[in-house]
N, C-alpha and C positions, 0 to 999 in steps of 0.2 A: 637877693638871690644871685648866685654865681652863674647859673645857666638858665636859659629859657627855651621852651619849645616854640617855634614860630609856626603858627597856623595860618593857612592861606585860604582865601575864598574858593569854594568849589573843589577843594582837595579831598581825596578819599583818605581820611585819617586812619592811621593804623592804631589799633588798641594799645600797642606798645608805647606810642607817643604819650598817652595819658598816664601810663605807669611811670615813664621817664620823667614826666612833669612833676609827679609827686616825689620821685626819688631825688630830683634836683632840689626841691624845697626841703626835704628831710636832710639831705647832705649839708645844705647851707646852715640849717639850724644846728646840726651836729657840730659843724665848724665853729659856730658862735659859742656854743657851750664849751667845747674843747679849748678854743683859743682865748675866748673872752672871759669865761667863768673859771673852769678848771677841767683838767682831764683826769683828776683824781676822783675816787668814788665818794660821793656825798649824797645826802638825802634831805628832803623837806617834807613836812607833814609827819605822818605816822605817829601821832600822839598816842601814848599807851595809858590806859586807865583801868583800874579794878572795877569791874561791873557787877560782881557777885563774890561771895566768899572764896570760891575756887576758880573764878573766871576773870579773864582780861578782855579788853576790847582795844583794837588798833584802828585808828581813823585812817582814811585814804591819804596817800602821799605819792611822791615821785622820787626815783633814784636817778642820779647822774653818774654814769659809769663809762669810762673811756670815751667821754664826749657824747654819749648817747643818753637819751631821756626815756625812762620807763615809768609808766603810771599804773597805780593800783586801781581797782574798780571803785566806783563811787559809794559802794556800801561798806560799812565798817567790817573788819575781820575780827572774829572772836575765837577764843580758845578756852575750853574748860579743862582744868588740870586734875579733876577728881580722880582719875585713874593713875596719875603720875605723882601724886603727893607722897612724900617720904613717910616711912613708918614711924621713925623715932627722931631722927635728926632733922637736917634741913637739906635743901637742894636748890641750886641756882639754874634757872632756865634762861637761855639766850633767845630773844625774839630776833630773828634774822630776816633779811630781805635780799633778793637778787633779781636781776633782770633777765628776761627771755623774750623771744619773738614767737608769736603764735598766729596761725591763720584761723580766722574766726568768721562768723556770720555766713554760714554755709546756706546757700539758697539755690533753687533750680534756675537755670538759664538755658535759653535756646542756643544751640551751636549749629552753624551751617555745615552740613556734611556733603552737599552736592550743590555747587555754584550754578550749574545749568538749570536744574529743576527747582532750585531754592529750597530743597528739602532740609529740614532742621530737626535736630534731636535734642531733647532736654538732658542736661547733666547737672548734678548738684556740685557746686564749686564754692570755695571760700571767696568772699568778696572783700575782706579786710585782713590786712597783716598788721597786727598790733604788737607794740612793745609793752610788755606787761611786767609790773613789779610784783613778784611773788613774795608771800610771807609765810614763815613756818617757825618751828621751835626746835632748838637743840638743847637737850637736857644734860645737866652735869650729874655727877655722882652724889649720892646721899652721904652726908658726913656731919659730925657735930659742928665743924667749922668748914663749910663747903667752899669750893673754888668754882669759878665759872667754867663752863665747858670750853674745850678747844674748838674754835670755829674755823672752818676752812677759809682760805683767802678769797674765795669767790663769793662769799657772803658778807653782807654789811650788818653789823650788830646795831639794832634799833634800841634795844633795852635789855637790861638784866633784871629778871624777876626772881625774888627769893620765895621759895615754897617751904611751908612747914606742915606738920601733920594736920593742922586745922585749915589750911588753905593758903591763899596768896597773902604774903606780908606786904 
């Protein structure tokens, strides 16, 4: 770790110290990924499989983007293409992922509003800031000889899925 917070006995710790402690650890891991592994966008996991005639399943994984790590939830992600199947030709769907940050785990906590009387008031606040790997689908056009959809540079293509009138090929 590049930086540490120094805690002293009998000190009145500021809550910001604990946040900085985590930020220092996160920054160090980001530097390890960016400098030691890659600063290019890559991923691990996200195995895609056909789980039903019109459905796919994507297992959890992680995205490494600009030196940051984003993780998907521990539950598999699934998509049913029943309403997006082509009528006569074929269509290619790109399974894409991207990273985002989200404040989660909102819970009530007591906040001191008067230091002299020690009066406190509850407020619901997020307790976790998570880096999340999001998954979605971008559909291409239907055609006898389809081409993959054009995917924005902010997305990482995990898989291309060919759809026919009968389901996932």
